[in-house]
N, C-alpha and C positions, 0 to 999 in steps of 0.2 A: 803458031808453030815457031816463030822467031823467039818468043818469050821462053818456050821450053828449051830451045837450044842455048839461049843465054844463061838460063838457070843451070843447065848441065855444065857449061863452061865455068861458071862461077863456083859450083860445087867441086869441080875438078881442080880448080886453082886452090881452093881452101884445103882440099885433101892433100895436095902436093905440099902446101905450106906446113900442115900438121906433120906430114911425113918428114920434111926437112928438119923441123924443130926436134922431133923425137930422135932422128938419126944422128944429128950433130950434138945432141944434148944441150941445146941452147934454150933451156927452159926460162931464162931471164927474158927472152923475147916475147913470151906469151902475154904478159901484162901490157907490154908496149903495143902489141898488135891488137889486143882487146880494146885498149883505150882508143886507138885509131879507128877501129871498126865502130865503136860507140859514137865517136864524134861524126863519122861519116853517116851513120844511121840517123843521128839527130839532125844533121843537115838535110838529109833526104826527106825525112818525114815532116820537117817543119818548113819545107821549101815554099809552100803556098799559104802558110798561116800568117797570122798577125804577129806572131813572135819572131818571125824570120829576121826582121831588121835588128832586133835586140841581140839575137844569136850572132849575126854577122858582125855586129859592132864589137863583140867580145873578142873575136878572132881577127 
């Protein structure tokens, strides 16, 4: 049940962010946010792998 609630909160936050970008016409923020999300996903999925120390040393 907690995972479902966290997923809804996350999707609500993403929806608000997309609404803010489209309302303010700040389309230049989209690639920045995409790159940050990509780095966050990379860190999340490689957390327990052998490649994690190499990724952490880059940043």
